N, C-alpha and C positions, 0 to 999 in steps of 0.2 A: 364363280366357284372360289372358295377360300384357299389361300396358299397353305401348304403344309407347315406345321409348326415343328421346329427342331427342339430336341431335348434341352439344349443350351438356352434357347429363347424362352422356353417354358420355365426353366429354373430361374432365369433373370426376372421374368415377370412375377413369379412367386416371391422372390426376395425383395423386389421393389415394392410390392404390395405390403409386405411385413415391415418395411422400413418406417420408423416413426418420424413424422414431420415435427419440427420444433414448435412447441406451443408458444403463445404469447408470454407465459411465465418463463419458459426456457430462454426466450429472447431477452426478457428483462434481466434475468439472472446473468446471462452472458454479457450484457451491457454493463451491469454493475461490476462484474469481475474485471472486465477490460478497462473500465473507468478507474478502478483502484490501481491496476497495473500501470496505466498512463500517469496517474497522480504520483506514484512512487518514482517513476522515471523522471518526472519533472522535478520532484523534490531532490532526488539524487543529483541531477544536473545543477540545481541551484546551490546545494551545499558544496559540491566540488568546485564550482566557480568561485565561491567565497574562500574556501580553504586553500585553494591553489595560490591565492594572493598572499598567503602567510607561509613563507618558505620554512619557518621553524616547525611547522606541523606537517606530518606525513599522512596522506590519505590513501586508503586501499579499498578497492571495490571487490566484493565477493558475489559472484553470480549464484542465484538460488532458483530453484523451481519449487513452488509451494502449491498446496491445495486450497483454493478459495472456497469459503462457505459463508452462508448468511442465515440468520434466524428467520428472515423474511421468506426464504425459500428452503424449507426443511427437506433434507434428504438430497439436495442437489449440491454437487461439488464440481469444480473445474480446476484445471492446472493453469497456473500463471507463472510468468518469469519476473523476477525482481532482483534487486541487489542490496546487499548489506553494505553499509559504509563504516569503515573503521578509521578513526583519526587518532594518531598517536604522537606523543612527544615524550621521550624518555620512558619513565614508568607510568605516565598518565595515558589513559585511553578513554575514548568516547565511541560508542557503537550505536548505530541506528539499525535496528533489526526489524524489517517488515514482518508482520504477522497477518496473513491473508484471511483473517476471520472478521467479518463484519459483525457489529453488535447492533442492538436495536436503534441506537441514536447515531451511529457512525457507519460509514461505508467501509471502513477498515482502519487499521492502526499500525503504528510503528513503536516498538518498545525501545527505550533508550537505556543503555548501560554505561556507567561511568565509574572511574576509579576515585572520583572526588565528589563531594556533595553538590547537589544542584538546589540551592535553597529557595529559589523562586518557583520551582515546580512542585505541585502537590504529588503528582504521580509522574513517573518517568515514561510517559506515553504521549505520542502524538496521535490525534484522531482526525480522520478524514471526514469532514462535516459537509453535507450538501448545503448549497446556498439556499437562502429562504426564497429567492426569486426563481429557483429551479434552473438557473443558468450555469451552474458549475459546482465546484467543491473547493474547500480550502482545508489546510492543516491547522489544527488548533491544539491547545493544551490547557490543563487546569492550573491556574496560577495561585500562588500563595497570597498575592496582592489583592485578589478578589475571589475568595473561596466560593461563595455562592453565586457568583456572576456567570456570564457566558464564557465560553472558552476564549482564551486569548489567541490571536492569530500567531502562527509560527512563521514569522517573516524574517527578513535579514537581520533586523534589530534583535529579535529573540534568539536567532542563531548566534550572533556575536556575543550576546549575554551568556549563552550556554557555553561557548568556547572560552569566554573569560572565566566562568566559574570552574571549569575543569582544568584549564591550562595556565591561568594567570592569577588566580585568587590566592591570597595568603592563607 
């Protein structure tokens, strides 16, 4: 003989049946968004570690919540947490502003604002580029030194060059 079903148990069963399970595309999208989020966190740590060694510069972090989207997953969005980095000295300022929108060739980007010219960058944007071997991603930028070439890596040398252009160039 079957046990009697309560109204609460029936409602729970109905709601559970209606709950949509994540599809493989949903899971891929979630991983892409979290990958971008972690890459921004890693970049922020690296920039702060360098700038903190230069006491003449002041670094400020601004927490943000953004909506991540990607043309590879139309109609899907997710909320991620990231940080803007503002570096200042007197009237000069350098801002790294994450924009949680993937584009066809990049997993995400960071816009750069500065009070002074950055002559070695074609665009004031860092792109998160997947590795060719599928093992990770790196930040890169379009350089005036090699207009048609691959993105230059945004490494410590590029960061120092950027800080030089904004805070120490004549």
